[in-house]
PDB file of N, CA, C, O and CB in Angstrom:
ATOM      1  N   MET A   1    -209.804-143.876 -38.363  1.00  0.00           N
ATOM      2  CA  MET A   1    -208.551-144.128 -38.903  1.00  0.00           C
ATOM      3  C   MET A   1    -207.606-143.215 -38.616  1.00  0.00           C
ATOM      4  O   MET A   1    -206.538-143.532 -38.090  1.00  0.00           O
ATOM      5  CB  MET A   1    -208.595-144.258 -40.172  1.00  0.00           C
ATOM      6  N   SER A   2    -207.951-141.881 -38.969  1.00  0.00           N
ATOM      7  CA  SER A   2    -207.069-140.156 -38.236  1.00  0.00           C
ATOM      8  C   SER A   2    -206.360-140.548 -37.153  1.00  0.00           C
ATOM      9  O   SER A   2    -205.137-140.674 -37.098  1.00  0.00           O
ATOM     10  CB  SER A   2    -208.208-138.709 -37.492  1.00  0.00           C
ATOM     11  N   ARG A   3    -207.453-140.815 -35.959  1.00  0.00           N
ATOM     12  CA  ARG A   3    -206.698-141.101 -34.667  1.00  0.00           C
ATOM     13  C   ARG A   3    -205.890-142.278 -34.348  1.00  0.00           C
ATOM     14  O   ARG A   3    -204.899-142.296 -33.617  1.00  0.00           O
ATOM     15  CB  ARG A   3    -207.538-141.096 -33.723  1.00  0.00           C
ATOM     16  N   PHE A   4    -206.439-143.297 -35.000  1.00  0.00           N
ATOM     17  CA  PHE A   4    -205.276-144.324 -34.805  1.00  0.00           C
ATOM     18  C   PHE A   4    -203.842-144.185 -35.465  1.00  0.00           C
ATOM     19  O   PHE A   4    -202.923-144.886 -35.041  1.00  0.00           O
ATOM     20  CB  PHE A   4    -205.771-145.593 -35.290  1.00  0.00           C
ATOM     21  N   SER A   5    -203.652-143.335 -36.443  1.00  0.00           N
ATOM     22  CA  SER A   5    -202.667-142.840 -36.915  1.00  0.00           C
ATOM     23  C   SER A   5    -202.065-141.496 -36.347  1.00  0.00           C
ATOM     24  O   SER A   5    -200.838-141.419 -36.406  1.00  0.00           O
ATOM     25  CB  SER A   5    -202.966-142.793 -38.089  1.00  0.00           C
ATOM     26  N   ARG A   6    -202.601-140.655 -35.920  1.00  0.00           N
ATOM     27  CA  ARG A   6    -202.082-139.465 -34.955  1.00  0.00           C
ATOM     28  C   ARG A   6    -201.610-140.431 -33.210  1.00  0.00           C
ATOM     29  O   ARG A   6    -200.608-140.061 -32.598  1.00  0.00           O
ATOM     30  CB  ARG A   6    -203.795-138.004 -34.731  1.00  0.00           C
ATOM     31  N   TYR A   7    -202.478-141.590 -32.669  1.00  0.00           N
ATOM     32  CA  TYR A   7    -201.659-141.865 -31.584  1.00  0.00           C
ATOM     33  C   TYR A   7    -200.549-142.332 -31.644  1.00  0.00           C
ATOM     34  O   TYR A   7    -199.855-142.416 -30.631  1.00  0.00           O
ATOM     35  CB  TYR A   7    -202.098-142.497 -30.889  1.00  0.00           C
ATOM     36  N   PHE A   8    -200.005-142.866 -33.194  1.00  0.00           N
ATOM     37  CA  PHE A   8    -198.963-143.554 -32.908  1.00  0.00           C
ATOM     38  C   PHE A   8    -197.527-142.798 -33.753  1.00  0.00           C
ATOM     39  O   PHE A   8    -196.367-143.186 -33.895  1.00  0.00           O
ATOM     40  CB  PHE A   8    -199.360-145.106 -33.325  1.00  0.00           C
ATOM     41  N   LYS A   9    -198.382-141.353 -34.276  1.00  0.00           N
ATOM     42  CA  LYS A   9    -197.298-140.441 -35.068  1.00  0.00           C
ATOM     43  C   LYS A   9    -197.011-141.630 -36.063  1.00  0.00           C
ATOM     44  O   LYS A   9    -195.903-142.148 -35.922  1.00  0.00           O
ATOM     45  CB  LYS A   9    -195.759-139.777 -34.076  1.00  0.00           C
ATOM     46  N   ALA A  10    -197.629-142.023 -36.807  1.00  0.00           N
ATOM     47  CA  ALA A  10    -197.312-142.975 -38.139  1.00  0.00           C
ATOM     48  C   ALA A  10    -198.302-142.889 -39.216  1.00  0.00           C
ATOM     49  O   ALA A  10    -199.286-142.153 -39.140  1.00  0.00           O
ATOM     50  CB  ALA A  10    -197.261-144.530 -37.780  1.00  0.00           C
ATOM     51  N   SER A  11    -198.003-143.750 -40.363  1.00  0.00           N
ATOM     52  CA  SER A  11    -198.986-143.606 -41.093  1.00  0.00           C
ATOM     53  C   SER A  11    -199.670-144.802 -40.781  1.00  0.00           C
ATOM     54  O   SER A  11    -199.124-145.700 -40.140  1.00  0.00           O
ATOM     55  CB  SER A  11    -198.692-143.347 -42.418  1.00  0.00           C
ATOM     56  N   PRO A  12    -200.772-144.866 -41.174  1.00  0.00           N
ATOM     57  CA  PRO A  12    -201.183-146.569 -40.278  1.00  0.00           C
ATOM     58  C   PRO A  12    -200.776-147.554 -41.427  1.00  0.00           C
ATOM     59  O   PRO A  12    -200.556-148.685 -40.993  1.00  0.00           O
ATOM     60  CB  PRO A  12    -203.291-146.941 -39.788  1.00  0.00           C
ATOM     61  N   ASP A  13    -200.614-147.413 -42.828  1.00  0.00           N
ATOM     62  CA  ASP A  13    -199.982-149.276 -43.267  1.00  0.00           C
ATOM     63  C   ASP A  13    -198.446-148.799 -42.986  1.00  0.00           C
ATOM     64  O   ASP A  13    -197.595-149.160 -43.798  1.00  0.00           O
ATOM     65  CB  ASP A  13    -200.269-150.096 -45.512  1.00  0.00           C
ATOM     66  N   ARG A  14    -198.202-148.296 -42.282  1.00  0.00           N
ATOM     67  CA  ARG A  14    -196.792-148.990 -41.781  1.00  0.00           C
ATOM     68  C   ARG A  14    -196.818-149.571 -40.196  1.00  0.00           C
ATOM     69  O   ARG A  14    -195.742-149.789 -39.640  1.00  0.00           O
ATOM     70  CB  ARG A  14    -195.506-147.760 -41.867  1.00  0.00           C
ATOM     71  N   LEU A  15    -198.026-149.799 -39.528  1.00  0.00           N
ATOM     72  CA  LEU A  15    -198.261-150.221 -38.221  1.00  0.00           C
ATOM     73  C   LEU A  15    -198.823-151.700 -38.414  1.00  0.00           C
ATOM     74  O   LEU A  15    -198.831-152.158 -39.556  1.00  0.00           O
ATOM     75  CB  LEU A  15    -199.265-149.207 -37.440  1.00  0.00           C
ATOM     76  N   GLY A  16    -199.286-152.457 -37.368  1.00  0.00           N
ATOM     77  CA  GLY A  16    -199.091-153.788 -36.934  1.00  0.00           C
ATOM     78  C   GLY A  16    -200.669-153.916 -36.742  1.00  0.00           C
ATOM     79  O   GLY A  16    -201.645-153.210 -36.998  1.00  0.00           O
ATOM     80  N   GLU A  17    -200.410-155.333 -36.088  1.00  0.00           N
ATOM     81  CA  GLU A  17    -201.625-155.995 -35.315  1.00  0.00           C
ATOM     82  C   GLU A  17    -200.872-155.484 -33.815  1.00  0.00           C
ATOM     83  O   GLU A  17    -201.650-155.193 -32.906  1.00  0.00           O
ATOM     84  CB  GLU A  17    -201.914-158.050 -35.617  1.00  0.00           C
ATOM     85  N   GLU A  18    -199.779-155.403 -33.621  1.00  0.00           N
ATOM     86  CA  GLU A  18    -199.558-155.182 -32.270  1.00  0.00           C
ATOM     87  C   GLU A  18    -200.085-153.784 -31.823  1.00  0.00           C
ATOM     88  O   GLU A  18    -200.761-153.533 -30.826  1.00  0.00           O
ATOM     89  CB  GLU A  18    -198.106-155.340 -31.993  1.00  0.00           C
ATOM     90  N   GLU A  19    -199.563-152.816 -32.908  1.00  0.00           N
ATOM     91  CA  GLU A  19    -200.208-151.638 -32.458  1.00  0.00           C
ATOM     92  C   GLU A  19    -201.714-151.540 -32.233  1.00  0.00           C
ATOM     93  O   GLU A  19    -202.221-150.657 -31.541  1.00  0.00           O
ATOM     94  CB  GLU A  19    -199.888-150.711 -33.320  1.00  0.00           C
ATOM     95  N   VAL A  20    -202.279-152.329 -32.748  1.00  0.00           N
ATOM     96  CA  VAL A  20    -203.707-152.560 -33.151  1.00  0.00           C
ATOM     97  C   VAL A  20    -204.326-152.250 -31.877  1.00  0.00           C
ATOM     98  O   VAL A  20    -205.115-151.390 -31.486  1.00  0.00           O
ATOM     99  CB  VAL A  20    -204.084-154.063 -33.727  1.00  0.00           C
ATOM    100  N   ARG A  21    -203.603-153.407 -31.263  1.00  0.00           N
ATOM    101  CA  ARG A  21    -203.877-154.079 -29.624  1.00  0.00           C
ATOM    102  C   ARG A  21    -203.631-153.088 -29.234  1.00  0.00           C
ATOM    103  O   ARG A  21    -204.617-152.506 -28.782  1.00  0.00           O
ATOM    104  CB  ARG A  21    -203.065-155.294 -28.842  1.00  0.00           C
ATOM    105  N   ALA A  22    -202.484-152.418 -29.162  1.00  0.00           N
ATOM    106  CA  ALA A  22    -202.100-151.589 -28.040  1.00  0.00           C
ATOM    107  C   ALA A  22    -203.320-150.068 -28.200  1.00  0.00           C
ATOM    108  O   ALA A  22    -203.723-149.246 -27.376  1.00  0.00           O
ATOM    109  CB  ALA A  22    -200.150-151.178 -28.247  1.00  0.00           C
ATOM    110  N   TYR A  23    -203.504-150.217 -29.257  1.00  0.00           N
ATOM    111  CA  TYR A  23    -204.829-148.603 -29.728  1.00  0.00           C
ATOM    112  C   TYR A  23    -206.170-149.389 -28.610  1.00  0.00           C
ATOM    113  O   TYR A  23    -206.803-148.884 -27.683  1.00  0.00           O
ATOM    114  CB  TYR A  23    -205.692-148.493 -32.467  1.00  0.00           C
ATOM    115  N   GLN A  24    -206.204-150.464 -29.061  1.00  0.00           N
ATOM    116  CA  GLN A  24    -207.336-151.145 -28.564  1.00  0.00           C
ATOM    117  C   GLN A  24    -207.315-151.014 -26.938  1.00  0.00           C
ATOM    118  O   GLN A  24    -208.290-150.407 -26.493  1.00  0.00           O
ATOM    119  CB  GLN A  24    -207.305-152.681 -29.081  1.00  0.00           C
ATOM    120  N   LEU A  25    -206.335-151.497 -25.940  1.00  0.00           N
ATOM    121  CA  LEU A  25    -206.021-151.423 -25.230  1.00  0.00           C
ATOM    122  C   LEU A  25    -206.204-150.054 -24.508  1.00  0.00           C
ATOM    123  O   LEU A  25    -206.810-150.044 -23.437  1.00  0.00           O
ATOM    124  CB  LEU A  25    -205.208-151.915 -25.475  1.00  0.00           C
ATOM    125  N   HIS A  26    -205.614-148.661 -25.143  1.00  0.00           N
ATOM    126  CA  HIS A  26    -205.454-147.265 -24.983  1.00  0.00           C
ATOM    127  C   HIS A  26    -207.069-146.809 -24.682  1.00  0.00           C
ATOM    128  O   HIS A  26    -207.447-146.161 -23.706  1.00  0.00           O
ATOM    129  CB  HIS A  26    -204.692-146.539 -26.411  1.00  0.00           C
ATOM    130  N   LEU A  27    -208.014-147.389 -25.920  1.00  0.00           N
ATOM    131  CA  LEU A  27    -209.303-146.912 -25.566  1.00  0.00           C
ATOM    132  C   LEU A  27    -210.429-147.704 -24.247  1.00  0.00           C
ATOM    133  O   LEU A  27    -211.526-147.401 -23.780  1.00  0.00           O
ATOM    134  CB  LEU A  27    -209.957-146.971 -26.986  1.00  0.00           C
ATOM    135  N   VAL A  28    -209.533-148.728 -24.036  1.00  0.00           N
ATOM    136  CA  VAL A  28    -210.426-149.389 -22.921  1.00  0.00           C
ATOM    137  C   VAL A  28    -210.010-148.347 -21.614  1.00  0.00           C
ATOM    138  O   VAL A  28    -210.737-147.691 -20.869  1.00  0.00           O
ATOM    139  CB  VAL A  28    -209.978-151.278 -22.612  1.00  0.00           C
ATOM    140  N   ALA A  29    -208.724-148.469 -21.664  1.00  0.00           N
ATOM    141  CA  ALA A  29    -208.007-147.136 -20.701  1.00  0.00           C
ATOM    142  C   ALA A  29    -208.988-145.654 -20.415  1.00  0.00           C
ATOM    143  O   ALA A  29    -209.634-145.320 -19.422  1.00  0.00           O
ATOM    144  CB  ALA A  29    -206.460-146.510 -21.689  1.00  0.00           C
ATOM    145  N   GLU A  30    -208.820-145.115 -21.461  1.00  0.00           N
ATOM    146  CA  GLU A  30    -209.592-144.237 -21.523  1.00  0.00           C
ATOM    147  C   GLU A  30    -211.338-144.029 -21.406  1.00  0.00           C
ATOM    148  O   GLU A  30    -211.960-143.009 -21.704  1.00  0.00           O
ATOM    149  CB  GLU A  30    -209.155-143.966 -22.421  1.00  0.00           C
ATOM    150  N   LYS A  31    -211.963-145.474 -20.819  1.00  0.00           N
ATOM    151  CA  LYS A  31    -212.972-146.104 -20.354  1.00  0.00           C
ATOM    152  C   LYS A  31    -214.099-145.196 -21.782  1.00  0.00           C
ATOM    153  O   LYS A  31    -215.136-144.539 -21.692  1.00  0.00           O
ATOM    154  CB  LYS A  31    -213.214-145.808 -18.370  1.00  0.00           C
ATOM    155  N   LEU A  32    -213.386-145.532 -22.768  1.00  0.00           N
ATOM    156  CA  LEU A  32    -214.805-145.366 -24.108  1.00  0.00           C
ATOM    157  C   LEU A  32    -215.588-146.665 -23.971  1.00  0.00           C
ATOM    158  O   LEU A  32    -215.156-147.729 -23.526  1.00  0.00           O
ATOM    159  CB  LEU A  32    -214.187-145.293 -26.093  1.00  0.00           C
ATOM    160  N   SER A  33    -217.358-146.287 -24.633  1.00  0.00           N
ATOM    161  CA  SER A  33    -217.827-146.955 -24.824  1.00  0.00           C
ATOM    162  C   SER A  33    -217.441-148.400 -25.686  1.00  0.00           C
ATOM    163  O   SER A  33    -216.561-148.376 -26.546  1.00  0.00           O
ATOM    164  CB  SER A  33    -218.476-146.275 -25.011  1.00  0.00           C
ATOM    165  N   TRP A  34    -218.289-149.805 -25.316  1.00  0.00           N
ATOM    166  CA  TRP A  34    -217.987-150.887 -25.921  1.00  0.00           C
ATOM    167  C   TRP A  34    -218.428-150.852 -27.809  1.00  0.00           C
ATOM    168  O   TRP A  34    -217.988-151.251 -28.887  1.00  0.00           O
ATOM    169  CB  TRP A  34    -218.779-152.008 -24.972  1.00  0.00           C
ATOM    170  N   ALA A  35    -219.659-150.030 -27.190  1.00  0.00           N
ATOM    171  CA  ALA A  35    -219.798-150.035 -28.785  1.00  0.00           C
ATOM    172  C   ALA A  35    -218.877-148.781 -30.064  1.00  0.00           C
ATOM    173  O   ALA A  35    -219.115-148.694 -31.269  1.00  0.00           O
ATOM    174  CB  ALA A  35    -221.544-149.757 -28.901  1.00  0.00           C
ATOM    175  N   HIS A  36    -217.973-148.074 -29.357  1.00  0.00           N
ATOM    176  CA  HIS A  36    -217.056-146.980 -29.342  1.00  0.00           C
ATOM    177  C   HIS A  36    -215.687-147.843 -29.837  1.00  0.00           C
ATOM    178  O   HIS A  36    -214.872-147.464 -30.679  1.00  0.00           O
ATOM    179  CB  HIS A  36    -216.966-146.168 -27.731  1.00  0.00           C
ATOM    180  N   ILE A  37    -215.671-148.788 -29.269  1.00  0.00           N
ATOM    181  CA  ILE A  37    -214.305-149.602 -29.368  1.00  0.00           C
ATOM    182  C   ILE A  37    -214.188-150.625 -30.509  1.00  0.00           C
ATOM    183  O   ILE A  37    -213.187-150.932 -31.156  1.00  0.00           O
ATOM    184  CB  ILE A  37    -214.074-150.412 -28.047  1.00  0.00           C
ATOM    185  N   ASN A  38    -215.504-151.101 -30.605  1.00  0.00           N
ATOM    186  CA  ASN A  38    -215.836-151.994 -31.814  1.00  0.00           C
ATOM    187  C   ASN A  38    -216.588-151.598 -32.741  1.00  0.00           C
ATOM    188  O   ASN A  38    -217.358-152.427 -33.226  1.00  0.00           O
ATOM    189  CB  ASN A  38    -216.380-153.064 -31.531  1.00  0.00           C
ATOM    190  N   GLN A  39    -216.585-150.323 -33.219  1.00  0.00           N
ATOM    191  CA  GLN A  39    -216.523-149.358 -34.549  1.00  0.00           C
ATOM    192  C   GLN A  39    -215.077-149.369 -34.132  1.00  0.00           C
ATOM    193  O   GLN A  39    -214.794-150.518 -34.473  1.00  0.00           O
ATOM    194  CB  GLN A  39    -217.496-147.669 -34.717  1.00  0.00           C
ATOM    195  N   THR A  40    -214.328-149.033 -33.791  1.00  0.00           N
ATOM    196  CA  THR A  40    -212.908-148.714 -33.836  1.00  0.00           C
ATOM    197  C   THR A  40    -212.545-149.660 -34.703  1.00  0.00           C
ATOM    198  O   THR A  40    -212.332-149.499 -35.904  1.00  0.00           O
ATOM    199  CB  THR A  40    -212.112-148.730 -32.543  1.00  0.00           C
ATOM    200  N   THR A  41    -212.474-150.696 -34.057  1.00  0.00           N
ATOM    201  CA  THR A  41    -211.699-152.031 -34.471  1.00  0.00           C
ATOM    202  C   THR A  41    -212.641-152.519 -35.778  1.00  0.00           C
ATOM    203  O   THR A  41    -211.926-153.054 -36.625  1.00  0.00           O
ATOM    204  CB  THR A  41    -211.649-153.344 -33.046  1.00  0.00           C
ATOM    205  N   CYS A  42    -213.914-152.477 -36.122  1.00  0.00           N
ATOM    206  CA  CYS A  42    -214.231-152.864 -37.426  1.00  0.00           C
ATOM    207  C   CYS A  42    -213.699-151.776 -38.552  1.00  0.00           C
ATOM    208  O   CYS A  42    -213.609-152.026 -39.753  1.00  0.00           O
ATOM    209  CB  CYS A  42    -215.780-153.061 -37.476  1.00  0.00           C
ATOM    210  N   ALA A  43    -213.470-150.912 -38.120  1.00  0.00           N
ATOM    211  CA  ALA A  43    -212.570-149.774 -39.126  1.00  0.00           C
ATOM    212  C   ALA A  43    -211.232-150.113 -39.465  1.00  0.00           C
ATOM    213  O   ALA A  43    -210.707-149.773 -40.525  1.00  0.00           O
ATOM    214  CB  ALA A  43    -212.359-148.338 -38.447  1.00  0.00           C
ATOM    215  N   LEU A  44    -210.499-150.991 -38.295  1.00  0.00           N
ATOM    216  CA  LEU A  44    -209.423-151.274 -38.262  1.00  0.00           C
ATOM    217  C   LEU A  44    -209.389-152.565 -39.486  1.00  0.00           C
ATOM    218  O   LEU A  44    -208.800-152.854 -40.527  1.00  0.00           O
ATOM    219  CB  LEU A  44    -209.057-151.504 -36.779  1.00  0.00           C
ATOM    220  N   ARG A  45    -210.215-152.975 -38.770  1.00  0.00           N
ATOM    221  CA  ARG A  45    -209.918-154.538 -39.509  1.00  0.00           C
ATOM    222  C   ARG A  45    -210.613-154.323 -41.006  1.00  0.00           C
ATOM    223  O   ARG A  45    -210.467-155.324 -41.708  1.00  0.00           O
ATOM    224  CB  ARG A  45    -210.829-156.101 -38.524  1.00  0.00           C
ATOM    225  N   PHE A  46    -211.248-153.372 -41.568  1.00  0.00           N
ATOM    226  CA  PHE A  46    -211.671-153.106 -42.887  1.00  0.00           C
ATOM    227  C   PHE A  46    -210.023-152.841 -43.779  1.00  0.00           C
ATOM    228  O   PHE A  46    -209.420-153.384 -44.705  1.00  0.00           O
ATOM    229  CB  PHE A  46    -212.868-151.612 -42.834  1.00  0.00           C
ATOM    230  N   PHE A  47    -209.786-151.584 -42.767  1.00  0.00           N
ATOM    231  CA  PHE A  47    -208.551-151.416 -43.092  1.00  0.00           C
ATOM    232  C   PHE A  47    -207.223-151.772 -43.683  1.00  0.00           C
ATOM    233  O   PHE A  47    -206.527-151.366 -44.613  1.00  0.00           O
ATOM    234  CB  PHE A  47    -208.442-151.303 -42.570  1.00  0.00           C
ATOM    235  N   PHE A  48    -207.141-152.961 -42.497  1.00  0.00           N
ATOM    236  CA  PHE A  48    -205.900-153.831 -42.370  1.00  0.00           C
ATOM    237  C   PHE A  48    -206.313-154.897 -43.699  1.00  0.00           C
ATOM    238  O   PHE A  48    -205.538-155.220 -44.599  1.00  0.00           O
ATOM    239  CB  PHE A  48    -205.725-154.679 -40.600  1.00  0.00           C
ATOM    240  N   GLY A  49    -207.583-155.285 -43.568  1.00  0.00           N
ATOM    241  CA  GLY A  49    -208.136-156.871 -44.404  1.00  0.00           C
ATOM    242  C   GLY A  49    -208.432-156.412 -45.674  1.00  0.00           C
ATOM    243  O   GLY A  49    -208.006-157.132 -46.577  1.00  0.00           O
ATOM    244  N   VAL A  50    -209.028-155.438 -46.000  1.00  0.00           N
ATOM    245  CA  VAL A  50    -209.522-154.966 -47.155  1.00  0.00           C
ATOM    246  C   VAL A  50    -208.765-154.015 -48.365  1.00  0.00           C
ATOM    247  O   VAL A  50    -208.461-154.165 -49.548  1.00  0.00           O
ATOM    248  CB  VAL A  50    -210.518-154.354 -46.674  1.00  0.00           C
ATOM    249  N   THR A  51    -208.664-153.044 -47.423  1.00  0.00           N
ATOM    250  CA  THR A  51    -207.411-151.556 -47.942  1.00  0.00           C
ATOM    251  C   THR A  51    -206.649-152.356 -48.127  1.00  0.00           C
ATOM    252  O   THR A  51    -206.776-152.926 -49.210  1.00  0.00           O
ATOM    253  CB  THR A  51    -206.709-150.182 -46.893  1.00  0.00           C
ATOM    254  N   LEU A  52    -205.197-152.943 -46.990  1.00  0.00           N
ATOM    255  CA  LEU A  52    -203.871-153.228 -47.579  1.00  0.00           C
ATOM    256  C   LEU A  52    -204.155-154.886 -48.005  1.00  0.00           C
ATOM    257  O   LEU A  52    -203.161-155.540 -48.322  1.00  0.00           O
ATOM    258  CB  LEU A  52    -202.466-152.920 -46.354  1.00  0.00           C
ATOM    259  N   GLY A  53    -205.208-155.415 -48.010  1.00  0.00           N
ATOM    260  CA  GLY A  53    -204.697-156.715 -48.565  1.00  0.00           C
ATOM    261  C   GLY A  53    -204.129-158.085 -47.600  1.00  0.00           C
ATOM    262  O   GLY A  53    -203.889-159.241 -47.948  1.00  0.00           O
ATOM    263  N   ARG A  54    -204.016-157.314 -46.051  1.00  0.00           N
ATOM    264  CA  ARG A  54    -203.750-157.954 -45.296  1.00  0.00           C
ATOM    265  C   ARG A  54    -204.496-159.270 -44.685  1.00  0.00           C
ATOM    266  O   ARG A  54    -204.508-159.327 -43.455  1.00  0.00           O
ATOM    267  CB  ARG A  54    -203.547-157.183 -44.716  1.00  0.00           C
ATOM    268  N   LYS A  55    -205.063-160.238 -45.337  1.00  0.00           N
ATOM    269  CA  LYS A  55    -206.289-160.904 -45.387  1.00  0.00           C
ATOM    270  C   LYS A  55    -205.374-162.049 -43.351  1.00  0.00           C
ATOM    271  O   LYS A  55    -205.993-162.288 -42.314  1.00  0.00           O
ATOM    272  CB  LYS A  55    -206.654-162.092 -47.690  1.00  0.00           C
ATOM    273  N   GLU A  56    -204.504-162.243 -43.543  1.00  0.00           N
ATOM    274  CA  GLU A  56    -204.249-162.654 -41.312  1.00  0.00           C
ATOM    275  C   GLU A  56    -204.259-161.536 -41.141  1.00  0.00           C
ATOM    276  O   GLU A  56    -203.624-161.126 -42.112  1.00  0.00           O
ATOM    277  CB  GLU A  56    -202.603-163.453 -40.300  1.00  0.00           C
ATOM    278  N   SER A  57    -204.641-160.394 -40.366  1.00  0.00           N
ATOM    279  CA  SER A  57    -204.830-159.385 -40.066  1.00  0.00           C
ATOM    280  C   SER A  57    -206.463-159.490 -39.832  1.00  0.00           C
ATOM    281  O   SER A  57    -207.003-158.821 -38.950  1.00  0.00           O
ATOM    282  CB  SER A  57    -204.210-158.495 -40.995  1.00  0.00           C
ATOM    283  N   LEU A  58    -206.955-160.080 -40.401  1.00  0.00           N
ATOM    284  CA  LEU A  58    -208.434-160.405 -40.019  1.00  0.00           C
ATOM    285  C   LEU A  58    -208.210-160.822 -38.718  1.00  0.00           C
ATOM    286  O   LEU A  58    -207.956-160.046 -37.796  1.00  0.00           O
ATOM    287  CB  LEU A  58    -209.241-161.534 -40.906  1.00  0.00           C
ATOM    288  N   GLU A  59    -208.320-162.352 -38.588  1.00  0.00           N
ATOM    289  CA  GLU A  59    -208.041-163.112 -37.539  1.00  0.00           C
ATOM    290  C   GLU A  59    -207.188-162.809 -36.140  1.00  0.00           C
ATOM    291  O   GLU A  59    -207.293-163.428 -35.081  1.00  0.00           O
ATOM    292  CB  GLU A  59    -207.538-164.003 -38.126  1.00  0.00           C
ATOM    293  N   ARG A  60    -206.266-161.620 -36.449  1.00  0.00           N
ATOM    294  CA  ARG A  60    -205.396-161.440 -35.109  1.00  0.00           C
ATOM    295  C   ARG A  60    -206.182-159.919 -34.596  1.00  0.00           C
ATOM    296  O   ARG A  60    -205.835-159.381 -33.544  1.00  0.00           O
ATOM    297  CB  ARG A  60    -203.344-161.286 -35.479  1.00  0.00           C
ATOM    298  N   ILE A  61    -206.818-159.573 -35.116  1.00  0.00           N
ATOM    299  CA  ILE A  61    -207.842-157.953 -34.922  1.00  0.00           C
ATOM    300  C   ILE A  61    -209.011-158.611 -34.223  1.00  0.00           C
ATOM    301  O   ILE A  61    -210.003-159.002 -34.838  1.00  0.00           O
ATOM    302  CB  ILE A  61    -208.527-156.960 -36.685  1.00  0.00           C
ATOM    303  N   VAL A  62    -208.859-158.716 -32.942  1.00  0.00           N
ATOM    304  CA  VAL A  62    -210.739-159.008 -32.055  1.00  0.00           C
ATOM    305  C   VAL A  62    -211.336-157.899 -31.687  1.00  0.00           C
ATOM    306  O   VAL A  62    -210.810-156.828 -31.387  1.00  0.00           O
ATOM    307  CB  VAL A  62    -210.847-159.868 -30.432  1.00  0.00           C
ATOM    308  N   PHE A  63    -212.714-158.248 -31.726  1.00  0.00           N
ATOM    309  CA  PHE A  63    -213.493-157.379 -31.446  1.00  0.00           C
ATOM    310  C   PHE A  63    -213.249-157.631 -29.530  1.00  0.00           C
ATOM    311  O   PHE A  63    -212.617-158.554 -29.018  1.00  0.00           O
ATOM    312  CB  PHE A  63    -215.079-157.658 -32.315  1.00  0.00           C
ATOM    313  N   GLY A  64    -214.050-156.374 -28.719  1.00  0.00           N
ATOM    314  CA  GLY A  64    -213.966-156.049 -27.317  1.00  0.00           C
ATOM    315  C   GLY A  64    -214.855-156.939 -26.993  1.00  0.00           C
ATOM    316  O   GLY A  64    -215.687-157.225 -27.854  1.00  0.00           O
ATOM    317  N   ARG A  65    -214.906-157.503 -25.884  1.00  0.00           N
ATOM    318  CA  ARG A  65    -216.764-157.874 -24.825  1.00  0.00           C
ATOM    319  C   ARG A  65    -216.704-156.989 -23.538  1.00  0.00           C
ATOM    320  O   ARG A  65    -215.818-156.682 -22.739  1.00  0.00           O
ATOM    321  CB  ARG A  65    -217.027-159.994 -23.973  1.00  0.00           C
ATOM    322  N   GLU A  66    -217.659-156.790 -23.645  1.00  0.00           N
ATOM    323  CA  GLU A  66    -218.005-156.189 -22.343  1.00  0.00           C
ATOM    324  C   GLU A  66    -218.132-157.200 -21.194  1.00  0.00           C
ATOM    325  O   GLU A  66    -219.001-158.067 -21.095  1.00  0.00           O
ATOM    326  CB  GLU A  66    -219.303-155.436 -22.472  1.00  0.00           C
ATOM    327  N   PRO A  67    -217.125-156.948 -20.342  1.00  0.00           N
ATOM    328  CA  PRO A  67    -216.943-157.872 -18.785  1.00  0.00           C
ATOM    329  C   PRO A  67    -218.497-158.159 -18.529  1.00  0.00           C
ATOM    330  O   PRO A  67    -219.363-157.408 -18.978  1.00  0.00           O
ATOM    331  CB  PRO A  67    -216.121-156.803 -17.172  1.00  0.00           C
ATOM    332  N   GLU A  68    -218.796-159.333 -17.752  1.00  0.00           N
ATOM    333  CA  GLU A  68    -220.005-159.688 -17.130  1.00  0.00           C
ATOM    334  C   GLU A  68    -220.024-159.223 -15.806  1.00  0.00           C
ATOM    335  O   GLU A  68    -219.204-159.706 -15.025  1.00  0.00           O
ATOM    336  CB  GLU A  68    -220.239-161.067 -17.161  1.00  0.00           C
ATOM    337  N   LYS A  69    -220.999-158.171 -15.322  1.00  0.00           N
ATOM    338  CA  LYS A  69    -221.372-157.235 -14.200  1.00  0.00           C
ATOM    339  C   LYS A  69    -222.364-158.511 -12.896  1.00  0.00           C
ATOM    340  O   LYS A  69    -223.524-158.901 -13.023  1.00  0.00           O
ATOM    341  CB  LYS A  69    -222.593-155.649 -15.086  1.00  0.00           C
ATOM    342  N   LEU A  70    -221.689-158.749 -12.124  1.00  0.00           N
ATOM    343  CA  LEU A  70    -221.931-159.550 -10.797  1.00  0.00           C
ATOM    344  C   LEU A  70    -223.723-158.795 -10.678  1.00  0.00           C
ATOM    345  O   LEU A  70    -224.074-157.634 -10.887  1.00  0.00           O
ATOM    346  CB  LEU A  70    -220.460-159.045  -9.165  1.00  0.00           C
ATOM    347  N   PRO A  71    -224.367-159.742 -10.355  1.00  0.00           N
ATOM    348  CA  PRO A  71    -225.623-159.445  -9.586  1.00  0.00           C
ATOM    349  C   PRO A  71    -225.711-158.610  -8.761  1.00  0.00           C
ATOM    350  O   PRO A  71    -224.800-158.712  -7.940  1.00  0.00           O
ATOM    351  CB  PRO A  71    -226.056-160.292  -9.001  1.00  0.00           C
ATOM    352  N   ARG A  72    -226.727-157.399  -8.471  1.00  0.00           N
ATOM    353  CA  ARG A  72    -226.961-156.873  -7.099  1.00  0.00           C
ATOM    354  C   ARG A  72    -227.755-157.138  -6.143  1.00  0.00           C
ATOM    355  O   ARG A  72    -228.896-157.312  -6.571  1.00  0.00           O
ATOM    356  CB  ARG A  72    -227.168-155.927  -7.115  1.00  0.00           C
ATOM    357  N   PHE A  73    -227.651-157.266  -4.847  1.00  0.00           N
ATOM    358  CA  PHE A  73    -228.937-157.599  -4.483  1.00  0.00           C
ATOM    359  C   PHE A  73    -229.429-156.585  -3.166  1.00  0.00           C
ATOM    360  O   PHE A  73    -230.552-156.710  -2.676  1.00  0.00           O
ATOM    361  CB  PHE A  73    -228.931-159.220  -4.132  1.00  0.00           C
TER     362      PHE A  73
END
């Protein structure tokens, strides 16, 4: 949560789903592993859904899926 907050230079309780999506795209651009991105997503979902009580956010914060690769011959 601290990295998420520092990225936007704002308190995380003032941020919403649009910022979460922008942060997820930032993590993908940084070429971090999908496990790291999904772990971050779990933390964000917990923060918004449980800590802040925004249950509608749980449906809008989605997990990343690793793109399928074509087989090599």
